[in-house]
C-alpha positions, 0 to 999 in steps of 0.5 A: 937391887932393892925396892922404889917407891912409888913416887921414885918408879915414877920420877924414874919411868918418866925420865925413860921415857922422855929419853926414849922420846927423844930417840928416832927409833929403839926397841927401847922406846917401841917398849916404852910407847907401847907400855905408856899406851897400854896404862894409860896416864894410871902409873898403877897400869904399868909394868914397873906396877907389875913388880914387888917394890915397883922394881920396874922395867929393863930401861928402868932399872939399867937407868938406875944402875947408871946413874949408881953408878955415876954416884958412886964414882963421883963420891972421894 
């Protein structure tokens, strides 16, 4: 996977966090809440910033892969 820009990574992280807040109980929600709790509002302290190219956590990468598959599926 290609790296993301900081803005793309922050937006994707926000989407993942919103999705996980809607779930009552799931491992993804726990992982997301823990990352956000430890980093606070600073995106530079999140897990995604620790990897080169803002590749993100597993939750971000799986959402990004789903989004890319959906885009390629829709193209004629």
